[in-house]
C-alpha positions as CSV (number, residue, x, y, z in Angstrom):
1,M,0.1,0.3,0.2
2,K,3.1,2.4,0.8
3,T,4.4,1.6,-2.5
4,I,1.3,2.4,-4.3
5,L,0.9,5.8,-2.2
6,R,4.2,6.7,-3.1
7,S,4.4,6.0,-6.8
8,L,1.1,7.6,-7.2
9,I,2.6,11.0,-5.2
10,I,6.2,10.5,-7.7
11,A,3.8,10.4,-10.7
12,M,1.2,13.2,-9.7
13,T,4.7,15.4,-9.0
14,F,6.4,14.3,-12.3
15,A,2.8,15.1,-14.4
16,A,2.4,18.6,-12.4
17,V,6.3,19.4,-13.5
18,L,5.6,18.5,-17.1
19,L,2.4,20.6,-17.1
20,S,3.8,23.4,-15.7
21,S,6.7,23.5,-17.9
22,G,4.7,24.4,-20.8
23,C,3.1,27.6,-19.0
24,E,6.0,29.5,-18.7
25,E,6.1,33.4,-19.3
26,K,7.8,34.8,-22.4
27,T,11.7,36.1,-21.7
28,A,13.1,39.3,-22.8
29,A,14.5,37.5,-26.1
30,T,11.1,37.0,-27.5
31,N,9.4,40.0,-26.0
32,P,11.2,43.3,-27.3
33,A,9.2,45.4,-25.3
34,S,11.1,44.8,-22.7
35,E,14.6,45.9,-24.0
36,S,12.4,49.2,-24.5
37,N,12.1,49.6,-21.0
38,G,15.9,49.9,-20.1
39,E,16.0,46.2,-19.2
40,L,18.0,44.3,-21.3
41,H,18.6,40.9,-19.3
42,G,15.1,39.8,-17.9
43,G,16.2,36.5,-16.7
44,T,18.8,38.2,-14.2
45,K,16.0,39.8,-12.6
46,L,15.1,36.6,-10.8
47,L,18.5,36.5,-8.7
48,E,17.4,39.4,-6.8
49,A,15.6,36.4,-5.2
50,A,18.9,35.5,-3.9
51,D,18.3,37.7,-0.9
52,L,16.1,35.1,0.8
53,V,19.0,32.8,1.4
54,G,21.6,35.3,2.2
55,Y,23.2,36.7,-0.5
56,D,23.2,40.0,-2.1
57,G,20.8,39.4,-5.0
58,K,20.9,43.2,-6.6
59,R,24.9,42.6,-6.5
60,L,24.7,39.1,-7.9
61,R,22.2,40.7,-10.6
62,K,25.0,43.4,-11.6
63,S,27.5,41.1,-12.0
64,V,26.1,38.8,-13.9
65,D,24.5,41.4,-16.1
66,R,28.1,43.1,-16.6
67,I,29.5,39.8,-17.6
68,T,26.6,39.5,-20.1
69,E,27.1,42.2,-21.5
70,G,31.0,41.8,-22.0
71,N,30.1,38.7,-23.4
72,E,28.0,40.5,-26.0
73,K,30.3,43.0,-27.0
74,H,32.7,40.5,-27.4
75,N,30.7,38.5,-29.6
76,Q,29.9,41.6,-31.7
77,E,33.4,42.5,-32.2
78,L,33.9,38.7,-33.4
79,E,31.3,39.1,-35.8
80,K,32.8,42.4,-37.1
81,M,36.3,40.8,-37.5
82,A,35.0,37.7,-39.1
83,G,33.0,40.0,-41.6
84,S,36.0,42.2,-42.5
85,A,38.4,39.6,-42.6
86,P,39.6,38.8,-46.4
87,D,38.2,35.4,-47.8
88,Q,41.1,32.8,-48.9
């Protein structure tokens, strides 16, 4: 009886996870309106919740945003260099 109950609970949990994964909000990449509001990295806003476990969420978010912006600049520079390189 306990095994059946445990299996049922696990199956219901798994089903709930699968169903909820299809109900996610749109990210900043698919929602260009968020960029016009000055928020380039909508996914990092969740990092502010790190305050709940003892981290400085705002500083963590700023750090990740700075790293992401640097990565984007680097990728743009690489694309420019690849576009201006002579074909061999």
